[in-house]
Structure formats: C-alpha cells, structure tokens
PyMOL Python script that loads the backbone (N, CA, C, O; Angstrom):
from pymol import cmd

cmd.read_pdbstr("""\
ATOM      1  N   MET A   1      86.477  98.449 130.221  1.00  0.00           N
ATOM      2  CA  MET A   1      87.351  99.628 130.263  1.00  0.00           C
ATOM      3  C   MET A   1      87.101 100.432 128.996  1.00  0.00           C
ATOM      4  O   MET A   1      86.815  99.868 127.940  1.00  0.00           O
ATOM      5  N   VAL A   2      87.210 101.747 129.107  1.00  0.00           N
ATOM      6  CA  VAL A   2      86.981 102.648 127.962  1.00  0.00           C
ATOM      7  C   VAL A   2      88.309 103.133 127.391  1.00  0.00           C
ATOM      8  O   VAL A   2      89.191 103.556 128.139  1.00  0.00           O
ATOM      9  N   TRP A   3      88.455 103.074 126.068  1.00  0.00           N
ATOM     10  CA  TRP A   3      89.687 103.424 125.406  1.00  0.00           C
ATOM     11  C   TRP A   3      89.415 104.412 124.276  1.00  0.00           C
ATOM     12  O   TRP A   3      88.290 104.549 123.795  1.00  0.00           O
ATOM     13  N   GLN A   4      90.474 105.089 123.874  1.00  0.00           N
ATOM     14  CA  GLN A   4      90.477 105.837 122.614  1.00  0.00           C
ATOM     15  C   GLN A   4      91.469 105.148 121.725  1.00  0.00           C
ATOM     16  O   GLN A   4      92.609 104.905 122.122  1.00  0.00           O
ATOM     17  N   VAL A   5      91.042 104.831 120.520  1.00  0.00           N
ATOM     18  CA  VAL A   5      91.922 104.150 119.541  1.00  0.00           C
ATOM     19  C   VAL A   5      92.147 105.082 118.371  1.00  0.00           C
ATOM     20  O   VAL A   5      91.186 105.548 117.760  1.00  0.00           O
ATOM     21  N   SER A   6      93.405 105.364 118.046  1.00  0.00           N
ATOM     22  CA  SER A   6      93.760 106.181 116.898  1.00  0.00           C
ATOM     23  C   SER A   6      94.463 105.289 115.890  1.00  0.00           C
ATOM     24  O   SER A   6      95.357 104.515 116.232  1.00  0.00           O
ATOM     25  N   VAL A   7      94.031 105.418 114.624  1.00  0.00           N
ATOM     26  CA  VAL A   7      94.557 104.557 113.562  1.00  0.00           C
ATOM     27  C   VAL A   7      95.046 105.444 112.418  1.00  0.00           C
ATOM     28  O   VAL A   7      94.356 106.362 111.974  1.00  0.00           O
ATOM     29  N   THR A   8      96.257 105.139 111.957  1.00  0.00           N
ATOM     30  CA  THR A   8      96.825 105.843 110.791  1.00  0.00           C
ATOM     31  C   THR A   8      96.705 104.921 109.577  1.00  0.00           C
ATOM     32  O   THR A   8      97.171 103.781 109.587  1.00  0.00           O
ATOM     33  N   LEU A   9      96.075 105.445 108.547  1.00  0.00           N
ATOM     34  CA  LEU A   9      95.873 104.681 107.336  1.00  0.00           C
ATOM     35  C   LEU A   9      96.580 105.315 106.135  1.00  0.00           C
ATOM     36  O   LEU A   9      96.698 106.536 106.038  1.00  0.00           O
ATOM     37  N   LYS A  10      97.043 104.463 105.233  1.00  0.00           N
ATOM     38  CA  LYS A  10      97.538 104.921 103.960  1.00  0.00           C
ATOM     39  C   LYS A  10      96.831 104.117 102.887  1.00  0.00           C
ATOM     40  O   LYS A  10      96.902 102.889 102.858  1.00  0.00           O
ATOM     41  N   HIS A  11      96.157 104.824 102.018  1.00  0.00           N
ATOM     42  CA  HIS A  11      95.356 104.175 100.973  1.00  0.00           C
ATOM     43  C   HIS A  11      95.419 105.062  99.743  1.00  0.00           C
ATOM     44  O   HIS A  11      95.420 106.287  99.864  1.00  0.00           O
ATOM     45  N   ASP A  12      95.470 104.464  98.560  1.00  0.00           N
ATOM     46  CA  ASP A  12      95.552 105.234  97.332  1.00  0.00           C
ATOM     47  C   ASP A  12      94.159 105.754  96.936  1.00  0.00           C
ATOM     48  O   ASP A  12      93.590 105.358  95.919  1.00  0.00           O
ATOM     49  N   ASP A  13      93.624 106.674  97.797  1.00  0.00           N
ATOM     50  CA  ASP A  13      92.351 107.291  97.464  1.00  0.00           C
ATOM     51  C   ASP A  13      92.442 108.019  96.126  1.00  0.00           C
ATOM     52  O   ASP A  13      93.413 108.727  95.859  1.00  0.00           O
ATOM     53  N   THR A  14      91.422 107.839  95.291  1.00  0.00           N
ATOM     54  CA  THR A  14      91.376 108.571  94.007  1.00  0.00           C
ATOM     55  C   THR A  14      90.253 109.605  93.974  1.00  0.00           C
ATOM     56  O   THR A  14      90.169 110.411  93.047  1.00  0.00           O
ATOM     57  N   GLY A  15      89.403 109.577  94.978  1.00  0.00           N
ATOM     58  CA  GLY A  15      88.226 110.450  95.048  1.00  0.00           C
ATOM     59  C   GLY A  15      87.049 109.680  95.542  1.00  0.00           C
ATOM     60  O   GLY A  15      87.195 108.600  96.114  1.00  0.00           O
ATOM     61  N   TRP A  16      85.867 110.229  95.327  1.00  0.00           N
ATOM     62  CA  TRP A  16      84.645 109.588  95.833  1.00  0.00           C
ATOM     63  C   TRP A  16      84.425 108.216  95.226  1.00  0.00           C
ATOM     64  O   TRP A  16      83.693 107.415  95.807  1.00  0.00           O
ATOM     65  N   ASP A  17      85.023 107.906  94.086  1.00  0.00           N
ATOM     66  CA  ASP A  17      84.851 106.606  93.438  1.00  0.00           C
ATOM     67  C   ASP A  17      85.655 105.482  94.091  1.00  0.00           C
ATOM     68  O   ASP A  17      85.343 104.308  93.894  1.00  0.00           O
ATOM     69  N   HIS A  18      86.708 105.836  94.881  1.00  0.00           N
ATOM     70  CA  HIS A  18      87.555 104.816  95.500  1.00  0.00           C
ATOM     71  C   HIS A  18      88.341 105.451  96.632  1.00  0.00           C
ATOM     72  O   HIS A  18      89.266 106.227  96.394  1.00  0.00           O
ATOM     73  N   TYR A  19      87.969 105.120  97.875  1.00  0.00           N
ATOM     74  CA  TYR A  19      88.671 105.676  99.035  1.00  0.00           C
ATOM     75  C   TYR A  19      88.470 104.797 100.238  1.00  0.00           C
ATOM     76  O   TYR A  19      87.518 104.018 100.294  1.00  0.00           O
ATOM     77  N   ALA A  20      89.367 104.915 101.210  1.00  0.00           N
ATOM     78  CA  ALA A  20      89.225 104.222 102.485  1.00  0.00           C
ATOM     79  C   ALA A  20      88.036 104.799 103.189  1.00  0.00           C
ATOM     80  O   ALA A  20      88.008 105.995 103.478  1.00  0.00           O
ATOM     81  N   ASP A  21      87.047 103.976 103.477  1.00  0.00           N
ATOM     82  CA  ASP A  21      85.804 104.496 104.037  1.00  0.00           C
ATOM     83  C   ASP A  21      85.513 104.040 105.476  1.00  0.00           C
ATOM     84  O   ASP A  21      84.437 104.313 106.008  1.00  0.00           O
ATOM     85  N   GLY A  22      86.466 103.351 106.099  1.00  0.00           N
ATOM     86  CA  GLY A  22      86.252 102.994 107.508  1.00  0.00           C
ATOM     87  C   GLY A  22      87.267 101.987 107.982  1.00  0.00           C
ATOM     88  O   GLY A  22      88.024 101.398 107.211  1.00  0.00           O
ATOM     89  N   TRP A  23      87.247 101.815 109.302  1.00  0.00           N
ATOM     90  CA  TRP A  23      88.011 100.763 109.965  1.00  0.00           C
ATOM     91  C   TRP A  23      87.291 100.245 111.190  1.00  0.00           C
ATOM     92  O   TRP A  23      86.472 100.948 111.781  1.00  0.00           O
ATOM     93  N   GLU A  24      87.594  99.018 111.573  1.00  0.00           N
ATOM     94  CA  GLU A  24      86.922  98.443 112.725  1.00  0.00           C
ATOM     95  C   GLU A  24      87.927  97.938 113.756  1.00  0.00           C
ATOM     96  O   GLU A  24      89.100  97.710 113.459  1.00  0.00           O
ATOM     97  N   VAL A  25      87.430  97.776 114.958  1.00  0.00           N
ATOM     98  CA  VAL A  25      88.219  97.220 116.051  1.00  0.00           C
ATOM     99  C   VAL A  25      87.556  95.865 116.422  1.00  0.00           C
ATOM    100  O   VAL A  25      86.357  95.793 116.692  1.00  0.00           O
ATOM    101  N   LEU A  26      88.357  94.840 116.424  1.00  0.00           N
ATOM    102  CA  LEU A  26      87.868  93.481 116.736  1.00  0.00           C
ATOM    103  C   LEU A  26      88.553  92.945 117.960  1.00  0.00           C
ATOM    104  O   LEU A  26      89.672  93.336 118.290  1.00  0.00           O
ATOM    105  N   ASP A  27      87.848  92.015 118.653  1.00  0.00           N
ATOM    106  CA  ASP A  27      88.518  91.293 119.719  1.00  0.00           C
ATOM    107  C   ASP A  27      89.155  90.040 119.090  1.00  0.00           C
ATOM    108  O   ASP A  27      89.063  89.823 117.881  1.00  0.00           O
ATOM    109  N   SER A  28      89.813  89.209 119.950  1.00  0.00           N
ATOM    110  CA  SER A  28      90.525  88.064 119.426  1.00  0.00           C
ATOM    111  C   SER A  28      89.602  87.003 118.882  1.00  0.00           C
ATOM    112  O   SER A  28      90.065  86.119 118.162  1.00  0.00           O
ATOM    113  N   ASP A  29      88.302  87.043 119.193  1.00  0.00           N
ATOM    114  CA  ASP A  29      87.333  86.132 118.617  1.00  0.00           C
ATOM    115  C   ASP A  29      86.667  86.634 117.366  1.00  0.00           C
ATOM    116  O   ASP A  29      85.808  85.962 116.795  1.00  0.00           O
ATOM    117  N   GLY A  30      87.071  87.854 116.924  1.00  0.00           N
ATOM    118  CA  GLY A  30      86.503  88.400 115.705  1.00  0.00           C
ATOM    119  C   GLY A  30      85.257  89.224 115.899  1.00  0.00           C
ATOM    120  O   GLY A  30      84.632  89.656 114.930  1.00  0.00           O
ATOM    121  N   ASN A  31      84.880  89.452 117.179  1.00  0.00           N
ATOM    122  CA  ASN A  31      83.700  90.269 117.461  1.00  0.00           C
ATOM    123  C   ASN A  31      84.047  91.757 117.285  1.00  0.00           C
ATOM    124  O   ASN A  31      85.088  92.222 117.748  1.00  0.00           O
ATOM    125  N   GLN A  32      83.177  92.471 116.624  1.00  0.00           N
ATOM    126  CA  GLN A  32      83.414  93.897 116.417  1.00  0.00           C
ATOM    127  C   GLN A  32      83.125  94.662 117.717  1.00  0.00           C
ATOM    128  O   GLN A  32      82.038  94.578 118.289  1.00  0.00           O
ATOM    129  N   LEU A  33      84.163  95.423 118.162  1.00  0.00           N
ATOM    130  CA  LEU A  33      84.032  96.232 119.353  1.00  0.00           C
ATOM    131  C   LEU A  33      83.657  97.691 118.966  1.00  0.00           C
ATOM    132  O   LEU A  33      83.033  98.411 119.746  1.00  0.00           O
ATOM    133  N   GLY A  34      84.055  98.098 117.747  1.00  0.00           N
ATOM    134  CA  GLY A  34      83.755  99.456 117.309  1.00  0.00           C
ATOM    135  C   GLY A  34      84.042  99.600 115.823  1.00  0.00           C
ATOM    136  O   GLY A  34      84.741  98.797 115.205  1.00  0.00           O
ATOM    137  N   PHE A  35      83.464 100.668 115.285  1.00  0.00           N
ATOM    138  CA  PHE A  35      83.641 100.954 113.872  1.00  0.00           C
ATOM    139  C   PHE A  35      83.801 102.470 113.720  1.00  0.00           C
ATOM    140  O   PHE A  35      83.044 103.236 114.315  1.00  0.00           O
ATOM    141  N   ARG A  36      84.789 102.904 112.921  1.00  0.00           N
ATOM    142  CA  ARG A  36      85.012 104.304 112.651  1.00  0.00           C
ATOM    143  C   ARG A  36      84.741 104.514 111.146  1.00  0.00           C
ATOM    144  O   ARG A  36      85.512 104.066 110.297  1.00  0.00           O
ATOM    145  N   LYS A  37      83.613 105.214 110.835  1.00  0.00           N
ATOM    146  CA  LYS A  37      83.312 105.517 109.459  1.00  0.00           C
ATOM    147  C   LYS A  37      84.144 106.735 109.028  1.00  0.00           C
ATOM    148  O   LYS A  37      84.246 107.707 109.777  1.00  0.00           O
ATOM    149  N   LEU A  38      84.734 106.689 107.841  1.00  0.00           N
ATOM    150  CA  LEU A  38      85.439 107.795 107.262  1.00  0.00           C
ATOM    151  C   LEU A  38      84.539 108.451 106.239  1.00  0.00           C
ATOM    152  O   LEU A  38      84.074 107.800 105.304  1.00  0.00           O
ATOM    153  N   LEU A  39      84.296 109.714 106.409  1.00  0.00           N
ATOM    154  CA  LEU A  39      83.222 110.405 105.681  1.00  0.00           C
ATOM    155  C   LEU A  39      83.575 110.952 104.325  1.00  0.00           C
ATOM    156  O   LEU A  39      82.690 111.373 103.581  1.00  0.00           O
ATOM    157  N   HIS A  40      84.866 110.959 103.979  1.00  0.00           N
ATOM    158  CA  HIS A  40      85.255 111.542 102.694  1.00  0.00           C
ATOM    159  C   HIS A  40      86.640 111.011 102.293  1.00  0.00           C
ATOM    160  O   HIS A  40      87.382 110.505 103.135  1.00  0.00           O
ATOM    161  N   PRO A  41      86.983 111.131 100.993  1.00  0.00           N
ATOM    162  CA  PRO A  41      88.299 110.717 100.510  1.00  0.00           C
ATOM    163  C   PRO A  41      89.395 111.602 101.101  1.00  0.00           C
ATOM    164  O   PRO A  41      89.157 112.750 101.476  1.00  0.00           O
ATOM    165  N   HIS A  42      90.579 111.048 101.171  1.00  0.00           N
ATOM    166  CA  HIS A  42      91.765 111.748 101.670  1.00  0.00           C
ATOM    167  C   HIS A  42      92.825 111.720 100.564  1.00  0.00           C
ATOM    168  O   HIS A  42      93.941 111.250 100.787  1.00  0.00           O
ATOM    169  N   VAL A  43      92.486 112.214  99.394  1.00  0.00           N
ATOM    170  CA  VAL A  43      93.359 112.196  98.219  1.00  0.00           C
ATOM    171  C   VAL A  43      94.698 112.866  98.482  1.00  0.00           C
ATOM    172  O   VAL A  43      95.748 112.329  98.129  1.00  0.00           O
ATOM    173  N   HIS A  44      94.659 114.030  99.099  1.00  0.00           N
ATOM    174  CA  HIS A  44      95.864 114.823  99.305  1.00  0.00           C
ATOM    175  C   HIS A  44      96.358 114.833 100.759  1.00  0.00           C
ATOM    176  O   HIS A  44      97.175 115.672 101.140  1.00  0.00           O
ATOM    177  N   GLU A  45      95.848 113.884 101.567  1.00  0.00           N
ATOM    178  CA  GLU A  45      96.223 113.781 102.957  1.00  0.00           C
ATOM    179  C   GLU A  45      96.557 112.363 103.259  1.00  0.00           C
ATOM    180  O   GLU A  45      95.726 111.648 103.819  1.00  0.00           O
ATOM    181  N   GLN A  46      97.737 111.916 102.916  1.00  0.00           N
ATOM    182  CA  GLN A  46      98.193 110.525 103.097  1.00  0.00           C
ATOM    183  C   GLN A  46      99.569 110.515 103.758  1.00  0.00           C
ATOM    184  O   GLN A  46     100.447 111.286 103.373  1.00  0.00           O
ATOM    185  N   PRO A  47      99.759 109.659 104.735  1.00  0.00           N
ATOM    186  CA  PRO A  47      98.731 108.923 105.456  1.00  0.00           C
ATOM    187  C   PRO A  47      97.911 109.871 106.324  1.00  0.00           C
ATOM    188  O   PRO A  47      98.271 111.037 106.489  1.00  0.00           O
ATOM    189  N   PHE A  48      96.826 109.379 106.869  1.00  0.00           N
ATOM    190  CA  PHE A  48      96.005 110.200 107.761  1.00  0.00           C
ATOM    191  C   PHE A  48      95.639 109.403 108.979  1.00  0.00           C
ATOM    192  O   PHE A  48      95.630 108.173 108.942  1.00  0.00           O
ATOM    193  N   THR A  49      95.330 110.097 110.079  1.00  0.00           N
ATOM    194  CA  THR A  49      94.998 109.472 111.356  1.00  0.00           C
ATOM    195  C   THR A  49      93.626 109.922 111.791  1.00  0.00           C
ATOM    196  O   THR A  49      93.297 111.107 111.727  1.00  0.00           O
ATOM    197  N   ARG A  50      92.824 108.965 112.237  1.00  0.00           N
ATOM    198  CA  ARG A  50      91.532 109.263 112.801  1.00  0.00           C
ATOM    199  C   ARG A  50      91.322 108.433 114.057  1.00  0.00           C
ATOM    200  O   ARG A  50      91.882 107.344 114.181  1.00  0.00           O
ATOM    201  N   SER A  51      90.526 108.933 114.986  1.00  0.00           N
ATOM    202  CA  SER A  51      90.337 108.271 116.270  1.00  0.00           C
ATOM    203  C   SER A  51      88.899 107.796 116.464  1.00  0.00           C
ATOM    204  O   SER A  51      87.959 108.312 115.859  1.00  0.00           O
ATOM    205  N   LEU A  52      88.768 106.812 117.316  1.00  0.00           N
ATOM    206  CA  LEU A  52      87.486 106.333 117.811  1.00  0.00           C
ATOM    207  C   LEU A  52      87.494 106.488 119.310  1.00  0.00           C
ATOM    208  O   LEU A  52      88.305 105.865 119.996  1.00  0.00           O
ATOM    209  N   ASN A  53      86.611 107.304 119.826  1.00  0.00           N
ATOM    210  CA  ASN A  53      86.584 107.600 121.262  1.00  0.00           C
ATOM    211  C   ASN A  53      85.573 106.732 121.986  1.00  0.00           C
ATOM    212  O   ASN A  53      84.640 106.197 121.389  1.00  0.00           O
ATOM    213  N   ASP A  54      85.779 106.607 123.264  1.00  0.00           N
ATOM    214  CA  ASP A  54      84.841 105.883 124.156  1.00  0.00           C
ATOM    215  C   ASP A  54      84.553 104.447 123.712  1.00  0.00           C
ATOM    216  O   ASP A  54      83.422 103.966 123.793  1.00  0.00           O
ATOM    217  N   LEU A  55      85.612 103.775 123.239  1.00  0.00           N
ATOM    218  CA  LEU A  55      85.481 102.393 122.868  1.00  0.00           C
ATOM    219  C   LEU A  55      85.483 101.532 124.120  1.00  0.00           C
ATOM    220  O   LEU A  55      86.424 101.567 124.913  1.00  0.00           O
ATOM    221  N   ILE A  56      84.413 100.757 124.286  1.00  0.00           N
ATOM    222  CA  ILE A  56      84.367  99.862 125.445  1.00  0.00           C
ATOM    223  C   ILE A  56      85.004  98.516 125.095  1.00  0.00           C
ATOM    224  O   ILE A  56      84.560  97.802 124.196  1.00  0.00           O
ATOM    225  N   VAL A  57      86.039  98.207 125.827  1.00  0.00           N
ATOM    226  CA  VAL A  57      86.753  96.965 125.639  1.00  0.00           C
ATOM    227  C   VAL A  57      86.524  96.135 126.902  1.00  0.00           C
ATOM    228  O   VAL A  57      86.795  96.624 127.999  1.00  0.00           O
ATOM    229  N   PRO A  58      86.046  94.924 126.790  1.00  0.00           N
ATOM    230  CA  PRO A  58      85.759  94.087 127.988  1.00  0.00           C
ATOM    231  C   PRO A  58      86.994  93.934 128.860  1.00  0.00           C
ATOM    232  O   PRO A  58      88.114  93.818 128.362  1.00  0.00           O
ATOM    233  N   ASP A  59      86.773  93.935 130.166  1.00  0.00           N
ATOM    234  CA  ASP A  59      87.863  93.722 131.108  1.00  0.00           C
ATOM    235  C   ASP A  59      88.553  92.413 130.803  1.00  0.00           C
ATOM    236  O   ASP A  59      87.895  91.432 130.455  1.00  0.00           O
ATOM    237  N   GLY A  60      89.858  92.382 130.927  1.00  0.00           N
ATOM    238  CA  GLY A  60      90.631  91.183 130.697  1.00  0.00           C
ATOM    239  C   GLY A  60      91.128  91.057 129.274  1.00  0.00           C
ATOM    240  O   GLY A  60      91.950  90.187 128.988  1.00  0.00           O
ATOM    241  N   THR A  61      90.649  91.908 128.367  1.00  0.00           N
ATOM    242  CA  THR A  61      91.103  91.864 126.974  1.00  0.00           C
ATOM    243  C   THR A  61      92.539  92.349 126.905  1.00  0.00           C
ATOM    244  O   THR A  61      92.854  93.438 127.386  1.00  0.00           O
ATOM    245  N   ARG A  62      93.392  91.563 126.323  1.00  0.00           N
ATOM    246  CA  ARG A  62      94.822  91.894 126.235  1.00  0.00           C
ATOM    247  C   ARG A  62      95.288  92.300 124.836  1.00  0.00           C
ATOM    248  O   ARG A  62      96.413  92.763 124.650  1.00  0.00           O
ATOM    249  N   GLU A  63      94.395  92.117 123.856  1.00  0.00           N
ATOM    250  CA  GLU A  63      94.758  92.502 122.498  1.00  0.00           C
ATOM    251  C   GLU A  63      93.502  92.810 121.707  1.00  0.00           C
ATOM    252  O   GLU A  63      92.435  92.246 121.952  1.00  0.00           O
ATOM    253  N   ILE A  64      93.654  93.726 120.744  1.00  0.00           N
ATOM    254  CA  ILE A  64      92.596  94.045 119.803  1.00  0.00           C
ATOM    255  C   ILE A  64      93.228  93.993 118.410  1.00  0.00           C
ATOM    256  O   ILE A  64      94.449  93.968 118.255  1.00  0.00           O
ATOM    257  N   PHE A  65      92.351  93.979 117.410  1.00  0.00           N
ATOM    258  CA  PHE A  65      92.789  93.920 116.026  1.00  0.00           C
ATOM    259  C   PHE A  65      92.085  95.032 115.242  1.00  0.00           C
ATOM    260  O   PHE A  65      90.904  95.310 115.447  1.00  0.00           O
ATOM    261  N   ILE A  66      92.852  95.663 114.333  1.00  0.00           N
ATOM    262  CA  ILE A  66      92.319  96.747 113.500  1.00  0.00           C
ATOM    263  C   ILE A  66      92.269  96.236 112.064  1.00  0.00           C
ATOM    264  O   ILE A  66      93.217  95.623 111.574  1.00  0.00           O
ATOM    265  N   LYS A  67      91.175  96.493 111.418  1.00  0.00           N
ATOM    266  CA  LYS A  67      90.968  96.081 110.036  1.00  0.00           C
ATOM    267  C   LYS A  67      90.341  97.252 109.259  1.00  0.00           C
ATOM    268  O   LYS A  67      89.353  97.841 109.697  1.00  0.00           O
ATOM    269  N   ALA A  68      90.928  97.575 108.109  1.00  0.00           N
ATOM    270  CA  ALA A  68      90.446  98.721 107.325  1.00  0.00           C
ATOM    271  C   ALA A  68      89.542  98.256 106.176  1.00  0.00           C
ATOM    272  O   ALA A  68      89.552  97.092 105.776  1.00  0.00           O
ATOM    273  N   ARG A  69      88.763  99.211 105.664  1.00  0.00           N
ATOM    274  CA  ARG A  69      87.837  98.932 104.565  1.00  0.00           C
ATOM    275  C   ARG A  69      87.927 100.074 103.559  1.00  0.00           C
ATOM    276  O   ARG A  69      88.179 101.228 103.908  1.00  0.00           O
ATOM    277  N   CYS A  70      87.709  99.703 102.282  1.00  0.00           N
ATOM    278  CA  CYS A  70      87.646 100.777 101.265  1.00  0.00           C
ATOM    279  C   CYS A  70      86.321 100.585 100.473  1.00  0.00           C
ATOM    280  O   CYS A  70      85.677  99.536 100.496  1.00  0.00           O
ATOM    281  N   SER A  71      85.986 101.659  99.791  1.00  0.00           N
ATOM    282  CA  SER A  71      84.656 101.707  99.092  1.00  0.00           C
ATOM    283  C   SER A  71      84.583 100.745  97.916  1.00  0.00           C
ATOM    284  O   SER A  71      83.482 100.429  97.464  1.00  0.00           O
ATOM    285  N   VAL A  72      85.714 100.265  97.402  1.00  0.00           N
ATOM    286  CA  VAL A  72      85.683  99.393  96.247  1.00  0.00           C
ATOM    287  C   VAL A  72      86.004  97.902  96.647  1.00  0.00           C
ATOM    288  O   VAL A  72      85.253  96.980  96.328  1.00  0.00           O
ATOM    289  N   ASP A  73      87.121  97.728  97.336  1.00  0.00           N
ATOM    290  CA  ASP A  73      87.608  96.409  97.661  1.00  0.00           C
ATOM    291  C   ASP A  73      87.037  95.850  98.979  1.00  0.00           C
ATOM    292  O   ASP A  73      87.296  94.699  99.331  1.00  0.00           O
ATOM    293  N   GLU A  74      86.270  96.663  99.695  1.00  0.00           N
ATOM    294  CA  GLU A  74      85.661  96.317 100.938  1.00  0.00           C
ATOM    295  C   GLU A  74      86.765  96.016 102.008  1.00  0.00           C
ATOM    296  O   GLU A  74      87.760  96.738 102.072  1.00  0.00           O
ATOM    297  N   TRP A  75      86.592  94.975 102.827  1.00  0.00           N
ATOM    298  CA  TRP A  75      87.486  94.743 103.964  1.00  0.00           C
ATOM    299  C   TRP A  75      88.861  94.233 103.514  1.00  0.00           C
ATOM    300  O   TRP A  75      88.964  93.364 102.648  1.00  0.00           O
ATOM    301  N   SER A  76      89.883  94.780 104.105  1.00  0.00           N
ATOM    302  CA  SER A  76      91.266  94.310 103.864  1.00  0.00           C
ATOM    303  C   SER A  76      91.435  92.914 104.437  1.00  0.00           C
ATOM    304  O   SER A  76      90.759  92.546 105.398  1.00  0.00           O
ATOM    305  N   ASP A  77      92.324  92.145 103.856  1.00  0.00           N
ATOM    306  CA  ASP A  77      92.685  90.863 104.385  1.00  0.00           C
ATOM    307  C   ASP A  77      93.626  91.000 105.548  1.00  0.00           C
ATOM    308  O   ASP A  77      93.761  90.070 106.344  1.00  0.00           O
ATOM    309  N   GLU A  78      94.291  92.150 105.673  1.00  0.00           N
ATOM    310  CA  GLU A  78      95.288  92.394 106.709  1.00  0.00           C
ATOM    311  C   GLU A  78      94.628  92.903 107.970  1.00  0.00           C
ATOM    312  O   GLU A  78      93.769  93.785 107.925  1.00  0.00           O
ATOM    313  N   MET A  79      95.036  92.339 109.104  1.00  0.00           N
ATOM    314  CA  MET A  79      94.630  92.827 110.384  1.00  0.00           C
ATOM    315  C   MET A  79      95.855  93.196 111.215  1.00  0.00           C
ATOM    316  O   MET A  79      96.841  92.460 111.220  1.00  0.00           O
ATOM    317  N   ILE A  80      95.805  94.296 111.897  1.00  0.00           N
ATOM    318  CA  ILE A  80      96.912  94.721 112.760  1.00  0.00           C
ATOM    319  C   ILE A  80      96.590  94.393 114.190  1.00  0.00           C
ATOM    320  O   ILE A  80      95.547  94.799 114.702  1.00  0.00           O
ATOM    321  N   ARG A  81      97.459  93.670 114.838  1.00  0.00           N
ATOM    322  CA  ARG A  81      97.300  93.294 116.269  1.00  0.00           C
ATOM    323  C   ARG A  81      97.866  94.455 117.137  1.00  0.00           C
ATOM    324  O   ARG A  81      98.947  94.983 116.879  1.00  0.00           O
ATOM    325  N   VAL A  82      97.117  94.802 118.126  1.00  0.00           N
ATOM    326  CA  VAL A  82      97.519  95.816 119.094  1.00  0.00           C
ATOM    327  C   VAL A  82      97.425  95.234 120.508  1.00  0.00           C
ATOM    328  O   VAL A  82      96.343  94.878 120.974  1.00  0.00           O
ATOM    329  N   ALA A  83      98.580  95.143 121.181  1.00  0.00           N
ATOM    330  CA  ALA A  83      98.573  94.646 122.572  1.00  0.00           C
ATOM    331  C   ALA A  83      98.084  95.778 123.480  1.00  0.00           C
ATOM    332  O   ALA A  83      98.451  96.940 123.305  1.00  0.00           O
ATOM    333  N   LEU A  84      97.247  95.406 124.455  1.00  0.00           N
ATOM    334  CA  LEU A  84      96.740  96.365 125.450  1.00  0.00           C
ATOM    335  C   LEU A  84      97.399  96.143 126.791  1.00  0.00           C
ATOM    336  O   LEU A  84      97.636  95.007 127.201  1.00  0.00           O
ATOM    337  N   SER A  85      97.683  97.198 127.448  1.00  0.00           N
ATOM    338  CA  SER A  85      98.161  97.088 128.837  1.00  0.00           C
ATOM    339  C   SER A  85      97.289  97.991 129.686  1.00  0.00           C
ATOM    340  O   SER A  85      97.071  99.157 129.357  1.00  0.00           O
ATOM    341  N   PRO A  86      96.789  97.433 130.789  1.00  0.00           N
ATOM    342  CA  PRO A  86      95.872  98.205 131.663  1.00  0.00           C
ATOM    343  C   PRO A  86      96.499  99.417 132.291  1.00  0.00           C
ATOM    344  O   PRO A  86      95.837 100.138 133.038  1.00  0.00           O
TER     345      PRO A  86
END
""", "prot")
cmd.dss("prot")
cmd.show_as("cartoon", "prot")
cmd.util.cbc("prot")
cmd.orient("prot")
C-alpha cells in the first residue's frame, strides 16, 4: 500500500553547524521503509512539518516507527510508534 507520512519535528537548530537533517520510517522489525532528508536548518521555523510521499508499506503492516536524525548527534534514541489503519 502507498502512504504519505507527515512528521512534525522540534529541534534546537542553531544553523548549518547543528540541525535536524532527516527522519526515517521503519517497520516493526527495524527495516527502513523510507527516508526524508531535510535540506537546510529551521532555526526560525520550530516546530516544522515535512512529508514523505509515495511510501510503500507492505500489505498487512499495522504499525510504523518514526526516528529523527540531526547533523551532530546522528540518530535519536526515541522512536515514535504510529498505528496504521487500512
């Protein structure tokens, strides 16, 4: 099934030296289903929302997980669970 996933992030971007630079969508086994690269800092736009279009999620998938990344600390330890309903 094809989905659009929109994610709202809040990160203390300081500029090109430290900013949220992407987020990924994972299945329950930790497989990456998609990645949304963030192309620039959002110093004065917090929180901000970006979407990933045409994400293919295997049939029968009932949940996905969102994980954010920043240019300094890399991947967050926190994952957000999102329940899917067909």
